[in-house]
TORKOL-4160 file (C-alpha; in steps of 0.2 Angstrom, whole numbers, padded with zeros to 4 digits, m for minus):
435
<pt num="1" X="m0031" Y="m0194" Z="0291"/>
<pt num="2" X="m0034" Y="m0186" Z="0308"/>
<pt num="3" X="m0046" Y="m0171" Z="0310"/>
<pt num="4" X="m0031" Y="m0161" Z="0315"/>
<pt num="5" X="m0022" Y="m0165" Z="0298"/>
<pt num="6" X="m0037" Y="m0161" Z="0287"/>
<pt num="7" X="m0038" Y="m0144" Z="0296"/>
<pt num="8" X="m0020" Y="m0141" Z="0293"/>
<pt num="9" X="m0022" Y="m0145" Z="0274"/>
<pt num="10" X="m0037" Y="m0133" Z="0273"/>
<pt num="11" X="m0028" Y="m0119" Z="0282"/>
<pt num="12" X="m0012" Y="m0122" Z="0270"/>
<pt num="13" X="m0023" Y="m0121" Z="0254"/>
<pt num="14" X="m0032" Y="m0105" Z="0261"/>
<pt num="15" X="m0015" Y="m0096" Z="0265"/>
<pt num="16" X="m0003" Y="m0103" Z="0251"/>
<pt num="17" X="m0015" Y="m0109" Z="0238"/>
<pt num="18" X="m0016" Y="m0127" Z="0233"/>
<pt num="19" X="m0008" Y="m0131" Z="0216"/>
<pt num="20" X="m0024" Y="m0139" Z="0210"/>
<pt num="21" X="m0035" Y="m0124" Z="0214"/>
<pt num="22" X="m0022" Y="m0112" Z="0206"/>
<pt num="23" X="m0022" Y="m0123" Z="0190"/>
<pt num="24" X="m0041" Y="m0123" Z="0190"/>
<pt num="25" X="m0041" Y="m0104" Z="0192"/>
<pt num="26" X="m0029" Y="m0102" Z="0178"/>
<pt num="27" X="m0039" Y="m0112" Z="0166"/>
<pt num="28" X="m0054" Y="m0102" Z="0171"/>
<pt num="29" X="m0045" Y="m0086" Z="0167"/>
<pt num="30" X="m0038" Y="m0093" Z="0150"/>
<pt num="31" X="m0056" Y="m0099" Z="0145"/>
<pt num="32" X="m0064" Y="m0082" Z="0150"/>
<pt num="33" X="m0051" Y="m0072" Z="0141"/>
<pt num="34" X="m0053" Y="m0082" Z="0125"/>
<pt num="35" X="m0072" Y="m0080" Z="0126"/>
<pt num="36" X="m0070" Y="m0061" Z="0128"/>
<pt num="37" X="m0058" Y="m0060" Z="0114"/>
<pt num="38" X="m0070" Y="m0070" Z="0103"/>
<pt num="39" X="m0084" Y="m0058" Z="0107"/>
<pt num="40" X="m0073" Y="m0044" Z="0103"/>
<pt num="41" X="m0068" Y="m0051" Z="0086"/>
<pt num="42" X="m0086" Y="m0055" Z="0082"/>
<pt num="43" X="m0090" Y="m0036" Z="0085"/>
<pt num="44" X="m0076" Y="m0032" Z="0073"/>
<pt num="45" X="m0083" Y="m0043" Z="0060"/>
<pt num="46" X="m0099" Y="m0034" Z="0061"/>
<pt num="47" X="m0089" Y="m0017" Z="0059"/>
<pt num="48" X="m0093" Y="m0012" Z="0076"/>
<pt num="49" X="m0075" Y="m0007" Z="0083"/>
<pt num="50" X="m0082" Y="0004" Z="0097"/>
<pt num="51" X="m0091" Y="m0011" Z="0105"/>
<pt num="52" X="m0076" Y="m0022" Z="0101"/>
<pt num="53" X="m0065" Y="m0010" Z="0111"/>
<pt num="54" X="m0075" Y="m0013" Z="0127"/>
<pt num="55" X="m0072" Y="m0032" Z="0125"/>
<pt num="56" X="m0054" Y="m0031" Z="0122"/>
<pt num="57" X="m0051" Y="m0019" Z="0137"/>
<pt num="58" X="m0060" Y="m0032" Z="0148"/>
<pt num="59" X="m0048" Y="m0045" Z="0140"/>
<pt num="60" X="m0033" Y="m0034" Z="0145"/>
<pt num="61" X="m0039" Y="m0032" Z="0163"/>
<pt num="62" X="m0041" Y="m0051" Z="0164"/>
<pt num="63" X="m0024" Y="m0056" Z="0157"/>
<pt num="64" X="m0013" Y="m0040" Z="0159"/>
<pt num="65" X="0003" Y="m0049" Z="0155"/>
<pt num="66" X="m0004" Y="m0057" Z="0139"/>
<pt num="67" X="0002" Y="m0048" Z="0123"/>
<pt num="68" X="m0013" Y="m0054" Z="0112"/>
<pt num="69" X="m0027" Y="m0044" Z="0120"/>
<pt num="70" X="m0017" Y="m0028" Z="0117"/>
<pt num="71" X="m0014" Y="m0032" Z="0099"/>
<pt num="72" X="m0033" Y="m0035" Z="0097"/>
<pt num="73" X="m0037" Y="m0019" Z="0106"/>
<pt num="74" X="m0024" Y="m0009" Z="0095"/>
<pt num="75" X="m0033" Y="m0015" Z="0079"/>
<pt num="76" X="m0050" Y="m0010" Z="0086"/>
<pt num="77" X="m0043" Y="0007" Z="0090"/>
<pt num="78" X="m0036" Y="0009" Z="0072"/>
<pt num="79" X="m0053" Y="0004" Z="0065"/>
<pt num="80" X="m0062" Y="0016" Z="0076"/>
<pt num="81" X="m0050" Y="0030" Z="0069"/>
<pt num="82" X="m0040" Y="0032" Z="0085"/>
<pt num="83" X="m0023" Y="0030" Z="0078"/>
<pt num="84" X="m0014" Y="0037" Z="0093"/>
<pt num="85" X="m0023" Y="0024" Z="0104"/>
<pt num="86" X="m0018" Y="0010" Z="0093"/>
<pt num="87" X="0001" Y="0015" Z="0093"/>
<pt num="88" X="0000" Y="0018" Z="0112"/>
<pt num="89" X="m0008" Y="0001" Z="0115"/>
<pt num="90" X="0006" Y="m0008" Z="0105"/>
<pt num="91" X="0019" Y="0002" Z="0115"/>
<pt num="92" X="0011" Y="m0004" Z="0132"/>
<pt num="93" X="0012" Y="m0022" Z="0125"/>
<pt num="94" X="0030" Y="m0019" Z="0120"/>
<pt num="95" X="0034" Y="m0013" Z="0138"/>
<pt num="96" X="0025" Y="m0029" Z="0145"/>
<pt num="97" X="0035" Y="m0041" Z="0134"/>
<pt num="98" X="0051" Y="m0032" Z="0135"/>
<pt num="99" X="0051" Y="m0029" Z="0116"/>
<pt num="100" X="0057" Y="m0047" Z="0112"/>
<pt num="101" X="0041" Y="m0055" Z="0106"/>
<pt num="102" X="0041" Y="m0058" Z="0087"/>
<pt num="103" X="0022" Y="m0058" Z="0086"/>
<pt num="104" X="0022" Y="m0040" Z="0093"/>
<pt num="105" X="0035" Y="m0035" Z="0081"/>
<pt num="106" X="0024" Y="m0042" Z="0067"/>
<pt num="107" X="0009" Y="m0033" Z="0074"/>
<pt num="108" X="0018" Y="m0017" Z="0075"/>
<pt num="109" X="0024" Y="m0019" Z="0057"/>
<pt num="110" X="0006" Y="m0023" Z="0051"/>
<pt num="111" X="m0001" Y="m0008" Z="0061"/>
<pt num="112" X="0011" Y="0004" Z="0053"/>
<pt num="113" X="0007" Y="m0003" Z="0036"/>
<pt num="114" X="m0012" Y="m0001" Z="0039"/>
<pt num="115" X="m0009" Y="0017" Z="0044"/>
<pt num="116" X="0002" Y="0020" Z="0028"/>
<pt num="117" X="0017" Y="0022" Z="0038"/>
<pt num="118" X="0028" Y="0013" Z="0026"/>
<pt num="119" X="0045" Y="0017" Z="0032"/>
<pt num="120" X="0041" Y="0012" Z="0050"/>
<pt num="121" X="0034" Y="m0004" Z="0043"/>
<pt num="122" X="0049" Y="m0007" Z="0033"/>
<pt num="123" X="0060" Y="m0005" Z="0049"/>
<pt num="124" X="0050" Y="m0018" Z="0059"/>
<pt num="125" X="0049" Y="m0031" Z="0044"/>
<pt num="126" X="0068" Y="m0029" Z="0041"/>
<pt num="127" X="0071" Y="m0034" Z="0060"/>
<pt num="128" X="0059" Y="m0049" Z="0057"/>
<pt num="129" X="0068" Y="m0053" Z="0041"/>
<pt num="130" X="0085" Y="m0053" Z="0050"/>
<pt num="131" X="0078" Y="m0065" Z="0063"/>
<pt num="132" X="0074" Y="m0077" Z="0049"/>
<pt num="133" X="0055" Y="m0078" Z="0053"/>
<pt num="134" X="0047" Y="m0070" Z="0038"/>
<pt num="135" X="0037" Y="m0081" Z="0026"/>
<pt num="136" X="0041" Y="m0081" Z="0007"/>
<pt num="137" X="0025" Y="m0070" Z="0005"/>
<pt num="138" X="0031" Y="m0058" Z="0018"/>
<pt num="139" X="0048" Y="m0057" Z="0010"/>
<pt num="140" X="0040" Y="m0053" Z="m0007"/>
<pt num="141" X="0029" Y="m0039" Z="0001"/>
<pt num="142" X="0044" Y="m0032" Z="0010"/>
<pt num="143" X="0054" Y="m0032" Z="m0006"/>
<pt num="144" X="0041" Y="m0022" Z="m0015"/>
<pt num="145" X="0040" Y="m0009" Z="0000"/>
<pt num="146" X="0059" Y="m0007" Z="m0002"/>
<pt num="147" X="0058" Y="m0005" Z="m0020"/>
<pt num="148" X="0044" Y="0008" Z="m0019"/>
<pt num="149" X="0054" Y="0017" Z="m0006"/>
<pt num="150" X="0069" Y="0019" Z="m0018"/>
<pt num="151" X="0079" Y="0005" Z="m0010"/>
<pt num="152" X="0081" Y="m0006" Z="m0026"/>
<pt num="153" X="0097" Y="m0015" Z="m0021"/>
<pt num="154" X="0089" Y="m0020" Z="m0004"/>
<pt num="155" X="0073" Y="m0026" Z="m0013"/>
<pt num="156" X="0083" Y="m0038" Z="m0025"/>
<pt num="157" X="0093" Y="m0044" Z="m0009"/>
<pt num="158" X="0077" Y="m0048" Z="0000"/>
<pt num="159" X="0070" Y="m0060" Z="m0013"/>
<pt num="160" X="0086" Y="m0067" Z="m0018"/>
<pt num="161" X="0085" Y="m0081" Z="m0005"/>
<pt num="162" X="0069" Y="m0087" Z="m0012"/>
<pt num="163" X="0076" Y="m0087" Z="m0030"/>
<pt num="164" X="0091" Y="m0097" Z="m0024"/>
<pt num="165" X="0079" Y="m0110" Z="m0017"/>
<pt num="166" X="0066" Y="m0110" Z="m0031"/>
<pt num="167" X="0073" Y="m0100" Z="m0046"/>
<pt num="168" X="0057" Y="m0101" Z="m0056"/>
<pt num="169" X="0045" Y="m0097" Z="m0042"/>
<pt num="170" X="0031" Y="m0087" Z="m0052"/>
<pt num="171" X="0025" Y="m0076" Z="m0037"/>
<pt num="172" X="0043" Y="m0071" Z="m0034"/>
<pt num="173" X="0047" Y="m0068" Z="m0052"/>
<pt num="174" X="0032" Y="m0057" Z="m0053"/>
<pt num="175" X="0039" Y="m0047" Z="m0039"/>
<pt num="176" X="0056" Y="m0046" Z="m0048"/>
<pt num="177" X="0047" Y="m0039" Z="m0063"/>
<pt num="178" X="0040" Y="m0025" Z="m0053"/>
<pt num="179" X="0057" Y="m0021" Z="m0045"/>
<pt num="180" X="0064" Y="m0021" Z="m0063"/>
<pt num="181" X="0051" Y="m0008" Z="m0068"/>
<pt num="182" X="0055" Y="0003" Z="m0053"/>
<pt num="183" X="0073" Y="0001" Z="m0057"/>
<pt num="184" X="0070" Y="0008" Z="m0074"/>
<pt num="185" X="0074" Y="m0008" Z="m0083"/>
<pt num="186" X="0058" Y="m0009" Z="m0093"/>
<pt num="187" X="0063" Y="m0020" Z="m0107"/>
<pt num="188" X="0069" Y="m0034" Z="m0095"/>
<pt num="189" X="0053" Y="m0032" Z="m0085"/>
<pt num="190" X="0042" Y="m0033" Z="m0100"/>
<pt num="191" X="0051" Y="m0049" Z="m0106"/>
<pt num="192" X="0050" Y="m0057" Z="m0089"/>
<pt num="193" X="0031" Y="m0053" Z="m0088"/>
<pt num="194" X="0028" Y="m0060" Z="m0105"/>
<pt num="195" X="0037" Y="m0076" Z="m0101"/>
<pt num="196" X="0028" Y="m0078" Z="m0084"/>
<pt num="197" X="0011" Y="m0076" Z="m0093"/>
<pt num="198" X="0016" Y="m0088" Z="m0107"/>
<pt num="199" X="0021" Y="m0101" Z="m0094"/>
<pt num="200" X="0007" Y="m0097" Z="m0082"/>
<pt num="201" X="m0008" Y="m0088" Z="m0090"/>
<pt num="202" X="m0019" Y="m0089" Z="m0074"/>
<pt num="203" X="m0005" Y="m0079" Z="m0064"/>
<pt num="204" X="m0016" Y="m0065" Z="m0058"/>
<pt num="205" X="m0003" Y="m0054" Z="m0050"/>
<pt num="206" X="0007" Y="m0054" Z="m0066"/>
<pt num="207" X="m0009" Y="m0050" Z="m0076"/>
<pt num="208" X="m0012" Y="m0035" Z="m0065"/>
<pt num="209" X="0006" Y="m0029" Z="m0066"/>
<pt num="210" X="0007" Y="m0030" Z="m0085"/>
<pt num="211" X="m0010" Y="m0021" Z="m0086"/>
<pt num="212" X="m0003" Y="m0007" Z="m0075"/>
<pt num="213" X="0013" Y="m0007" Z="m0086"/>
<pt num="214" X="0002" Y="m0005" Z="m0101"/>
<pt num="215" X="m0009" Y="0009" Z="m0093"/>
<pt num="216" X="0007" Y="0019" Z="m0089"/>
<pt num="217" X="0013" Y="0017" Z="m0107"/>
<pt num="218" X="m0005" Y="0022" Z="m0113"/>
<pt num="219" X="m0007" Y="0005" Z="m0122"/>
<pt num="220" X="m0025" Y="0004" Z="m0115"/>
<pt num="221" X="m0032" Y="m0010" Z="m0127"/>
<pt num="222" X="m0018" Y="m0021" Z="m0122"/>
<pt num="223" X="m0021" Y="m0017" Z="m0103"/>
<pt num="224" X="m0040" Y="m0021" Z="m0106"/>
<pt num="225" X="m0035" Y="m0038" Z="m0114"/>
<pt num="226" X="m0025" Y="m0043" Z="m0099"/>
<pt num="227" X="m0038" Y="m0038" Z="m0087"/>
<pt num="228" X="m0051" Y="m0048" Z="m0097"/>
<pt num="229" X="m0039" Y="m0063" Z="m0096"/>
<pt num="230" X="m0039" Y="m0063" Z="m0077"/>
<pt num="231" X="m0046" Y="m0079" Z="m0071"/>
<pt num="232" X="m0064" Y="m0079" Z="m0066"/>
<pt num="233" X="m0061" Y="m0081" Z="m0048"/>
<pt num="234" X="m0052" Y="m0065" Z="m0047"/>
<pt num="235" X="m0062" Y="m0054" Z="m0059"/>
<pt num="236" X="m0071" Y="m0045" Z="m0045"/>
<pt num="237" X="m0056" Y="m0042" Z="m0034"/>
<pt num="238" X="m0055" Y="m0023" Z="m0030"/>
<pt num="239" X="m0039" Y="m0020" Z="m0040"/>
<pt num="240" X="m0045" Y="m0029" Z="m0055"/>
<pt num="241" X="m0061" Y="m0019" Z="m0055"/>
<pt num="242" X="m0052" Y="m0003" Z="m0051"/>
<pt num="243" X="m0040" Y="m0005" Z="m0066"/>
<pt num="244" X="m0054" Y="m0010" Z="m0078"/>
<pt num="245" X="m0064" Y="0005" Z="m0073"/>
<pt num="246" X="m0049" Y="0016" Z="m0076"/>
<pt num="247" X="m0045" Y="0009" Z="m0093"/>
<pt num="248" X="m0063" Y="0010" Z="m0099"/>
<pt num="249" X="m0064" Y="0028" Z="m0093"/>
<pt num="250" X="m0048" Y="0032" Z="m0102"/>
<pt num="251" X="m0054" Y="0025" Z="m0118"/>
<pt num="252" X="m0070" Y="0036" Z="m0116"/>
<pt num="253" X="m0081" Y="0021" Z="m0113"/>
<pt num="254" X="m0090" Y="0028" Z="m0098"/>
<pt num="255" X="m0106" Y="0019" Z="m0100"/>
<pt num="256" X="m0097" Y="0002" Z="m0099"/>
<pt num="257" X="m0087" Y="0008" Z="m0084"/>
<pt num="258" X="m0103" Y="0012" Z="m0075"/>
<pt num="259" X="m0111" Y="m0005" Z="m0080"/>
<pt num="260" X="m0095" Y="m0013" Z="m0073"/>
<pt num="261" X="m0097" Y="m0005" Z="m0056"/>
<pt num="262" X="m0116" Y="m0002" Z="m0053"/>
<pt num="263" X="m0121" Y="m0021" Z="m0050"/>
<pt num="264" X="m0106" Y="m0023" Z="m0038"/>
<pt num="265" X="m0112" Y="m0007" Z="m0029"/>
<pt num="266" X="m0130" Y="m0014" Z="m0027"/>
<pt num="267" X="m0123" Y="m0029" Z="m0018"/>
<pt num="268" X="m0111" Y="m0018" Z="m0007"/>
<pt num="269" X="m0119" Y="0000" Z="m0006"/>
<pt num="270" X="m0107" Y="0006" Z="0007"/>
<pt num="271" X="m0091" Y="0001" Z="m0001"/>
<pt num="272" X="m0080" Y="0017" Z="m0003"/>
<pt num="273" X="m0070" Y="0009" Z="m0017"/>
<pt num="274" X="m0085" Y="0006" Z="m0028"/>
<pt num="275" X="m0093" Y="0023" Z="m0023"/>
<pt num="276" X="m0077" Y="0032" Z="m0028"/>
<pt num="277" X="m0076" Y="0023" Z="m0045"/>
<pt num="278" X="m0093" Y="0026" Z="m0050"/>
<pt num="279" X="m0091" Y="0045" Z="m0044"/>
<pt num="280" X="m0077" Y="0047" Z="m0056"/>
<pt num="281" X="m0087" Y="0039" Z="m0070"/>
<pt num="282" X="m0101" Y="0051" Z="m0067"/>
<pt num="283" X="m0090" Y="0065" Z="m0067"/>
<pt num="284" X="m0083" Y="0060" Z="m0084"/>
<pt num="285" X="m0101" Y="0058" Z="m0090"/>
<pt num="286" X="m0103" Y="0076" Z="m0085"/>
<pt num="287" X="m0116" Y="0071" Z="m0071"/>
<pt num="288" X="m0108" Y="0082" Z="m0058"/>
<pt num="289" X="m0122" Y="0082" Z="m0045"/>
<pt num="290" X="m0123" Y="0063" Z="m0046"/>
<pt num="291" X="m0104" Y="0062" Z="m0044"/>
<pt num="292" X="m0104" Y="0074" Z="m0029"/>
<pt num="293" X="m0118" Y="0063" Z="m0020"/>
<pt num="294" X="m0107" Y="0047" Z="m0022"/>
<pt num="295" X="m0091" Y="0057" Z="m0016"/>
<pt num="296" X="m0101" Y="0062" Z="m0001"/>
<pt num="297" X="m0107" Y="0044" Z="0003"/>
<pt num="298" X="m0089" Y="0038" Z="0001"/>
<pt num="299" X="m0082" Y="0051" Z="0012"/>
<pt num="300" X="m0096" Y="0047" Z="0024"/>
<pt num="301" X="m0089" Y="0030" Z="0026"/>
<pt num="302" X="m0071" Y="0035" Z="0027"/>
<pt num="303" X="m0067" Y="0054" Z="0028"/>
<pt num="304" X="m0049" Y="0051" Z="0024"/>
<pt num="305" X="m0052" Y="0039" Z="0009"/>
<pt num="306" X="m0039" Y="0043" Z="m0004"/>
<pt num="307" X="m0049" Y="0038" Z="m0020"/>
<pt num="308" X="m0064" Y="0049" Z="m0014"/>
<pt num="309" X="m0053" Y="0064" Z="m0010"/>
<pt num="310" X="m0045" Y="0062" Z="m0027"/>
<pt num="311" X="m0061" Y="0062" Z="m0037"/>
<pt num="312" X="m0067" Y="0077" Z="m0027"/>
<pt num="313" X="m0050" Y="0085" Z="m0032"/>
<pt num="314" X="m0054" Y="0081" Z="m0050"/>
<pt num="315" X="m0071" Y="0089" Z="m0049"/>
<pt num="316" X="m0064" Y="0105" Z="m0041"/>
<pt num="317" X="m0050" Y="0105" Z="m0054"/>
<pt num="318" X="m0062" Y="0104" Z="m0068"/>
<pt num="319" X="m0071" Y="0119" Z="m0060"/>
<pt num="320" X="m0055" Y="0129" Z="m0061"/>
<pt num="321" X="m0050" Y="0130" Z="m0043"/>
<pt num="322" X="m0032" Y="0124" Z="m0044"/>
<pt num="323" X="m0027" Y="0128" Z="m0026"/>
<pt num="324" X="m0042" Y="0119" Z="m0019"/>
<pt num="325" X="m0039" Y="0104" Z="m0030"/>
<pt num="326" X="m0020" Y="0103" Z="m0024"/>
<pt num="327" X="m0026" Y="0103" Z="m0006"/>
<pt num="328" X="m0038" Y="0088" Z="m0010"/>
<pt num="329" X="m0024" Y="0079" Z="m0019"/>
<pt num="330" X="m0011" Y="0082" Z="m0006"/>
<pt num="331" X="m0023" Y="0076" Z="0008"/>
<pt num="332" X="m0027" Y="0060" Z="m0002"/>
<pt num="333" X="m0008" Y="0057" Z="m0003"/>
<pt num="334" X="m0005" Y="0060" Z="0015"/>
<pt num="335" X="m0020" Y="0048" Z="0019"/>
<pt num="336" X="m0013" Y="0035" Z="0008"/>
<pt num="337" X="0005" Y="0038" Z="0001"/>
<pt num="338" X="0004" Y="0022" Z="m0010"/>
<pt num="339" X="m0011" Y="0029" Z="m0020"/>
<pt num="340" X="m0005" Y="0034" Z="m0037"/>
<pt num="341" X="m0019" Y="0044" Z="m0045"/>
<pt num="342" X="m0017" Y="0061" Z="m0036"/>
<pt num="343" X="0002" Y="0061" Z="m0040"/>
<pt num="344" X="m0002" Y="0061" Z="m0059"/>
<pt num="345" X="m0012" Y="0077" Z="m0057"/>
<pt num="346" X="m0001" Y="0086" Z="m0044"/>
<pt num="347" X="0015" Y="0087" Z="m0054"/>
<pt num="348" X="0007" Y="0097" Z="m0068"/>
<pt num="349" X="m0002" Y="0109" Z="m0056"/>
<pt num="350" X="0014" Y="0112" Z="m0046"/>
<pt num="351" X="0022" Y="0117" Z="m0062"/>
<pt num="352" X="0008" Y="0129" Z="m0066"/>
<pt num="353" X="0011" Y="0137" Z="m0048"/>
<pt num="354" X="0030" Y="0138" Z="m0052"/>
<pt num="355" X="0034" Y="0125" Z="m0039"/>
<pt num="356" X="0047" Y="0116" Z="m0049"/>
<pt num="357" X="0055" Y="0106" Z="m0034"/>
<pt num="358" X="0038" Y="0099" Z="m0029"/>
<pt num="359" X="0035" Y="0094" Z="m0047"/>
<pt num="360" X="0051" Y="0085" Z="m0047"/>
<pt num="361" X="0048" Y="0076" Z="m0031"/>
<pt num="362" X="0031" Y="0071" Z="m0036"/>
<pt num="363" X="0037" Y="0064" Z="m0053"/>
<pt num="364" X="0051" Y="0055" Z="m0044"/>
<pt num="365" X="0038" Y="0047" Z="m0032"/>
<pt num="366" X="0028" Y="0041" Z="m0048"/>
<pt num="367" X="0045" Y="0034" Z="m0055"/>
<pt num="368" X="0049" Y="0024" Z="m0039"/>
<pt num="369" X="0031" Y="0017" Z="m0038"/>
<pt num="370" X="0034" Y="0010" Z="m0056"/>
<pt num="371" X="0019" Y="0021" Z="m0062"/>
<pt num="372" X="0026" Y="0035" Z="m0072"/>
<pt num="373" X="0020" Y="0036" Z="m0090"/>
<pt num="374" X="0033" Y="0039" Z="m0104"/>
<pt num="375" X="0027" Y="0057" Z="m0105"/>
<pt num="376" X="0030" Y="0059" Z="m0086"/>
<pt num="377" X="0047" Y="0052" Z="m0087"/>
<pt num="378" X="0051" Y="0064" Z="m0102"/>
<pt num="379" X="0045" Y="0078" Z="m0091"/>
<pt num="380" X="0056" Y="0072" Z="m0077"/>
<pt num="381" X="0071" Y="0071" Z="m0088"/>
<pt num="382" X="0068" Y="0089" Z="m0094"/>
<pt num="383" X="0067" Y="0095" Z="m0077"/>
<pt num="384" X="0083" Y="0086" Z="m0072"/>
<pt num="385" X="0092" Y="0094" Z="m0086"/>
<pt num="386" X="0085" Y="0112" Z="m0083"/>
<pt num="387" X="0089" Y="0112" Z="m0065"/>
<pt num="388" X="0104" Y="0101" Z="m0064"/>
<pt num="389" X="0095" Y="0089" Z="m0051"/>
<pt num="390" X="0099" Y="0071" Z="m0050"/>
<pt num="391" X="0108" Y="0070" Z="m0066"/>
<pt num="392" X="0114" Y="0052" Z="m0063"/>
<pt num="393" X="0096" Y="0046" Z="m0062"/>
<pt num="394" X="0093" Y="0056" Z="m0077"/>
<pt num="395" X="0106" Y="0047" Z="m0087"/>
<pt num="396" X="0099" Y="0030" Z="m0082"/>
<pt num="397" X="0082" Y="0036" Z="m0088"/>
<pt num="398" X="0088" Y="0043" Z="m0105"/>
<pt num="399" X="0099" Y="0027" Z="m0108"/>
<pt num="400" X="0083" Y="0016" Z="m0105"/>
<pt num="401" X="0073" Y="0028" Z="m0116"/>
<pt num="402" X="0085" Y="0027" Z="m0130"/>
<pt num="403" X="0086" Y="0008" Z="m0129"/>
<pt num="404" X="0067" Y="0009" Z="m0134"/>
<pt num="405" X="0069" Y="0023" Z="m0146"/>
<pt num="406" X="0087" Y="0025" Z="m0152"/>
<pt num="407" X="0084" Y="0039" Z="m0165"/>
<pt num="408" X="0072" Y="0050" Z="m0154"/>
<pt num="409" X="0080" Y="0067" Z="m0157"/>
<pt num="410" X="0074" Y="0075" Z="m0140"/>
<pt num="411" X="0081" Y="0060" Z="m0130"/>
<pt num="412" X="0097" Y="0062" Z="m0139"/>
<pt num="413" X="0098" Y="0081" Z="m0135"/>
<pt num="414" X="0094" Y="0077" Z="m0117"/>
<pt num="415" X="0107" Y="0064" Z="m0116"/>
<pt num="416" X="0120" Y="0076" Z="m0124"/>
<pt num="417" X="0116" Y="0089" Z="m0111"/>
<pt num="418" X="0117" Y="0077" Z="m0096"/>
<pt num="419" X="0134" Y="0070" Z="m0103"/>
<pt num="420" X="0140" Y="0088" Z="m0104"/>
<pt num="421" X="0134" Y="0092" Z="m0086"/>
<pt num="422" X="0142" Y="0076" Z="m0079"/>
<pt num="423" X="0159" Y="0081" Z="m0087"/>
<pt num="424" X="0174" Y="0088" Z="m0076"/>
<pt num="425" X="0163" Y="0102" Z="m0069"/>
<pt num="426" X="0152" Y="0094" Z="m0056"/>
<pt num="427" X="0151" Y="0107" Z="m0043"/>
<pt num="428" X="0135" Y="0115" Z="m0049"/>
<pt num="429" X="0125" Y="0098" Z="m0048"/>
<pt num="430" X="0110" Y="0099" Z="m0036"/>
<pt num="431" X="0105" Y="0083" Z="m0027"/>
<pt num="432" X="0087" Y="0082" Z="m0023"/>
<pt num="433" X="0083" Y="0067" Z="m0012"/>
<pt num="434" X="0067" Y="0057" Z="m0014"/>
<pt num="435" X="0056" Y="0059" Z="0000"/>
């Protein structure tokens, strides 16, 4: 090659960019971005989201058209408490991708779920479901979200494809049992849970579900038996420990509840779940100062942690300040709408404050979550009959109650009043929507 030709090639590469040089530069950029993302994830693993944010911002600047760094940055913002920043970052990623990237839809759905924005999460997951790209596990999760949002028919429809392929799939049948509970079909749900655990005794989700069912029916010894039967590998799972602590406290065995949690807390002294559980036990042991110290520690880890706010509300309620207790319970629910315990305190306090509508809505939320006790269902029935609200739902409730206890005089009276109200004159019926 002549000197003139070499010079021409060099000038061409300088002005237009040689393909090989461009390829090398692109590989260097990809490797650099991957390393920066890895450094950011390492900081998240050390619970240092603020440091992770700096790495993820650098990754965004290195690969501004790549969706993944934005998703990682949004998660870091969420963990740092910057929820608006998290949502805005996902919106920026959406603008870049044109909104068509399924991974971005899934990231938005997960983000809404982590922020306890269940209805927004449902909308995203349903879009993914319609694209046919949800796993069976995700379909089961979406079905439960729909059921607890009062969309029972949609919940059944979401797991139906799985059951058509594998009619006896234990995980999906467990979800079906939970939907049945939400649907008010307790006897069918109980039979299904029993058959699942007879066939698969190590099925932890079914054990937990049946324990929750027994707790709501105040069959505490049966609930404890199920929790003790959970397989060894799952006995220290947060939900199992939480339910066991709750059962022991309801049975008045507070020392046992403390001994359950204390060793776990020694190994994980900043865990807000364990701090809140022990705080509630200390409160029931009439060790109010110790309880307050634990509550403060839990809220120091997470100022919006619903279980800690609930225990603080219980402490305030025991002190006689109903309005302040309601504030803490309501704050806990806003922080985590799926957390049940404050709802069970709130409805009675609303009735004391003559806020009947709020009491009904609160009891309905417990009902839709499959967590209403028989006493709470009876109270909801009474309120339906007294106010004329949601009588069709009341009819379903009283029919199911009479299946269990066909000679119960109060249920029979309530059914007669509902039947009369649902007669020819329906104009006065008040419809109150679940919210």
